[in-house]
N, C-alpha and C positions, 0 to 999 in steps of 0.2 A: 273327769269327765270333758264333753266335749267341747269343745271353742264354739261361740256361737256367736254371730254378727249379727248386727240390726239392719234388717233390709227395708222397713219401710216407716211410715209414720212420721217422716224429716227428722229421724236421729241420723248420727253420724256415722257415715260407713266404716269407719275405723273402731268405733267402740265396742267393743267386745265383753263376753261376760262368759268368765272360766271357772264354774262350779262355787255357785255362792254359799260355801259352805259357813262362812263369818263374817262377820261386820264386815271385818278388817278385806275381805276381796269386795264386798259390794263396794267398799268404801274408794279402793283402788280405782274402780269403774265411774263412781258419782264426782269423784273428781278430776274427771275429765269432762264433765259438764257445764259448758258459759251459763253461767247464771243471768236472767234478767230480776234483778234487786227490783222491789215493789217500792221500796220508801226510803228515800235518805233526806239527809240535812246535812250533807257533805260541803264543807266551805270552798269555794273555789279555790283552786291549787296555788294561785298569786296570793290569796289573802291567807291561807294557810302559812305560806312560805316567810308571810314577813310576820307572824306570832315568834315567841320565844319558848317554843315546847319543851317540856320535861314531864316527868311520873305525873306530877300535881296537874296538870294540866288534862291528860288523859282522863285519872280519875275523875276529873271533874263533873264529866257527864255519865249519868247514871249512877254510877259508883258511889257518887257523893251522897245521893239519896238513903243509899242503904246505909251510909255511914252515921247520915243526920239521926236516920231512925234507930241506931244503933246509940247514940247518945253525944254523936259529937256537937260541940257549937260550932255555930256559924258565924261570920262565912268560912269558909276552906281552908284548910293547912298550911303553914307557910312553909312548915320544915318537918323531917322527920318525928321528931318528940310528938307534934299535935297530928299528925298524921297515924303513925303506927297502932294506938291502942284499938283504933277503931278499921282498922286495914283486918286488924288481926279476927276481929268481929266479923266482916264481911269479905271476908278476903274468897270465900267457898259458894255464897250467891251466885247465881248465872253474871251478874255484871261483875264480879269479882274474878270469875273465870274467864270472862273475856279479858280481863287486864292481863293478867297471868299470860296467857295465849298470846297476845298480842307482843308482851317483851319476850318470851320464850321465842316466838317463831319469827319474829323481825331483827329482833337487837342479840337475838340467842344470849340471851341470860337467863339460866332456870328458876332465878328466885331472886324475888321482891323483896328486901331487908335493908337495913343502915346500911351495911358494910356495900352491896351493891349497887345503892344508890347512884355515887357519883359515874360508875359505869353508864348505868340505863340514861341518867341526864345527858353524858357524853353523846351514847350510840343514838340519841334521838334528836339532838341537835346536830349530829352530824350527817344525818339521815334528811334533813330537813333543807332540800335543796333542790333544782327542778330538776324534773322526772320521778318525782316522790309517789305522783298519780301513776303512772304506765308501772311502776316497780311493783306498787302493792295492790292494785288495782286491777290490774290487767294481767299482769306476769304473775303475782302468787294468787289473788282471788278469780280470778279467771271471771271477770266480770266481762259479759256482750253489752250492756248498759244498766241503769240505774233511774228510777224517777225521783225528781230530786224535788223538796217541799224548799224553795230557800225563802224559809216565813222573816228572815230579818231582811231582805230586802222590799221596801216599800212597793219601789215600782218592779213590775215584771222583767228581767234581764235572761236574756237569751244563756244557757249555760255551755259548755265545751260537748257538741253533740259527739267529743269521742267517747266521752263517759256518761252522759245524761240528758236524757228528757225532763221536761219540766211540767208538775202538777203548782197549780195556784189553788188558791183560798178567795170566796166570794162573801168570805163570813164578817166580816169588815160592814156591808150592806146590810146585815141582820141585824149591829149590834150597836145600832147609834141610840145615844142616851141623851143627847144635848144637843142644842144648837149647832155650836162650834165643831161637831163630828160632822154636819151633815155642810157646814163651811168648807171645813176641808176636804170634804169629797167631791165639790165643784172646782177647788182648786185644781185640785190631780186629776178630775177626769175631764175637765173643761166643758162639762155638762150644769146645765141652773138645775136646781132643786128646790120648788116652790113647793110640791106637795109628793106623795106616794107613785106617782105619773113617773116625776121627774129623777127619783128614786133610783126607780129602774131602770131608767133610761141611761142611770149614771153606772149601775151596775155593766148593763149590756156593754155601754163603752168599757169598762175597763177588762170586760172577758175579752172583748174584742185586741184591744193590745196583750191580754195574754197570749190568747192565739197568737198573734203576730211575733210575739218572742218566744213559740213553738211548745205554748200548754199542750198536753195531751191527755188532761184529767183536771176536774175539780176536785179539790181536797176540802174538807170541813173539820176544826178541831171546838167545834162549838160546844163540844159534850165536856168540856173544861168549865164552864161558865151557864149551862142551862141544862133541861134535861131535852133529850132525845127526840121528844114527842111533838111534832109539828102537826098542829091543829088547821082544818082548811077556812081561812081568815076571807072575809069578802076586803073589797077593795076600802069601802067605807070605813069600815072598823078600824083599818092599817091607817086612814087619813085620821081618824078622832085622835089615834096614839100619835102619829107624825105631829099634830097641829099642839099638842099635849107636851112633847119633849121640844119644840122651836118657842114655846111659852117661857118654859120653866127646866133645867135638868130634872133628868129622872134619877132616881139611885141604881137602875138595871134599867138594860134597855126594854120598852115596852114588848111585850110577848106576843100580843096581838100582831105587831105591824113585824117584828121580828119571825115571828109565824109566813107571814104573808108576802117577804122578801125569801125566805130559802124556798117556801113553793116558787117561785120566780126565779130562781137559781136551778133548781130540777128543771123547770121548763125550757132555762137556756140550754140544760146539758143536754134535754132530749133533741132541742132544735138543732145542734151543731155536733150530734153525736159522740157527745164526750161521757165515760165514766165516770164516777163519780166514788172516791176515796172518802169514808167516816170513819172517824176515829171514834172507836168503841171501846168498853171496859177500861182499864187501869187509867190513870192520868198518871204524867210522868211529875219527880218532884214528890214534895211530902206535905200531904194533906189536901185536901176535894173534898166534893160530893161524890162519892162513888157511883150510887144509885140512878145520879145522871147521863149516867154514860151506859146504861143497860140497853143492847140490841134490840132487844125484845119492843122497846120503846117506837123503833122505826117501822115496825111490822105494816103500818097502815098504807107506808108511803111505795112498799113495793111494787103494791096492786093498781094505784095509781099514775104512777109511770114504766110500766111493762116495757116499754122501750130503751130507759135510763138501765145500764150496769152499774150495780152497787157492790162494792169492794169492800168489805168490814174488816176492818184493821186488827189487829193483834189480836183475833178471833177472840173478841170482846173479854178477853179475862178479866174474873174469875167465870165468868159466863159464856164457859166454850160451848158447850153443850146448846144454847140458843143462838149459835150461829152457825153452827151444824143445822138445826132443825132448819132456820130460815134458808139456809143454800140446797137444804132439800126439799123447802116447800116451793122454792121460785126459782124460774131458770134465770132472772137477770139480778140472783144474788151468787156472790164467790164470797170462799171464808181463807183469809189472808193470814196467815203467820209471821209476818213483820212483827219484831221486837220481842215475838213471844219465846223463838228460843234462850234468850238472854235475862228475862223476866222470871221463866220455869223451864231448866231442861228437861227433865222428868213429866211438866205437865205436857210439854209441845209434843215428846212422842207418843204420851197417852191419848193426846188428843188426836193425833196424826195417826194412829192406829184406827179412832173411831171414824175420823173422817173417810178416809179408805174402805169403811164398811156403811158407810152411812151417806154420803152424796158422789157424784160422778167424778173422775179424776179431774176431768175439765172445769171444774168447781175450785180445784186447791191452787192456793198460792202459798210456794212452801217459805220464800226467807224475804225479808225486807231488813236492810242492818241498821236504818233508823240512829244512825250515830252522827257526830262532826266529825270525827278523827278518821282515819281511811285507817288507819292501823286495828280501831276498833270494830270496824266495819268489816276488815278483813277476819279477826278475829271470831265475830259473830257469823261469820259463813262456813267458819272450821266446825261449831257446833252445829250447825242449821244442818252441813251437809254430813255429820257425824251420827244426827239423831235421823234423820233419812234411812240411810245405809242400816243403823240397828232396827228401826222399824220393817223396813222391807225386806231386810234378814227373817225375821219372825214372819213374817208373811210367807216366803218362802218355806220357810221350814213348817208354817201350818199348813202348805201346799192349798193357798188361796193362789197363791202366783204362782208362774214359773218364774224362770232368772229370767229368760227375757223379755216377758212381761214386768217384770220386778224393774228393770232397767228404764223399759217403756214409758213407765210411771216415774220414774225418776226424773226423765227427760220433760214430761209434762209438766212435773212439780216445781219445776227449778229453772225452766227457761219456758216451755212453748206455750204454757197458759198463761204467764204475765205479757208474753210477746206479742199473742195475739190480741189482749185487753188493752194494752197501752204501747203499740207500734212505735216506731222509730219513724219520724216523716222522710217520706223519700225524698231523694235527688231532686230538685227544682222546687219542692212543696216548702224551703224551709221559709 
């Protein structure tokens, strides 16, 4: 077939299609597309280099949850005998596949076993030196940049702009349950909080600090602790909750105060033109109230805040159809596949097929690594590119798209849509 080259739409001039009859042909072209990664928890390189990483450390993020689900006692394994039974039961899950890809591609070891464990650990230790992020994120993964949620940092810290832009949470201000929480907020922000108005001023100050550190999005993980339905609550009712928690500790953050403060966070997002990343669907770890995180619970917010862009994380798995429907209905809702390619690789392909046929292409965000360790973010990107190549190849075979249209779709899904929603600060605006 004829060689075709993209000529429009912001695509790289040299990105060519050579008759995408197989996923392998499509994948070779898709592998050249730089990634804008919508969601990471990667440590700063200097913090990673201070660790003593080994296979068990890499397995501790996500894969350990599957191993606990299989029956592994906690805490995590310290040797192969403790690790091996649960590894055998979990190695084929998406998390297990990611670990195998990382060890194979980065460290050149095709099998994880008692025999290879010393070689794997030696290779990981040898690679743990300056330049690790360049070698993995830029050279292997072809990362343009990633949106970083550095949840382990109390104060906002500007990340390395070579790799990251910042997302920060305002959830703390929606979760006060005792007077000591309020006192701590006063210490951190330097704002007196005698009442709900003061709590709002403290949130505003914290957001200002975050923007100064380079924040390009507000992130929320409130679905880990409460339902995602946020009612419109008067300041007077929120004040009554505030006064109650100041008198005595509450078992849970008072709901009316929490709702009122979350709406204030959305009003600030509107004022600062910041998108809002919402955790929906499966919560990390083992055990939670899954129903709290249903995407449909957010429905009323999209009409209340039409100028706020809502990025619905993880496609709300297992409620992926709800995210597709919401993104179809509302211009300010995007469907984000971050995490999904390793939760359910087959489900991610099925969902992407349906998303392409359900919502406009500019509403689909194709990848977020959602890991602490760069080897696994790379492995996740391998799985994501492979999934997207397979889906787009099938669309070409079905004559839904031409080959050139499929590569344009991949460019949007893997780079352009996220770059538009989470732009890097311009020089001089840092």
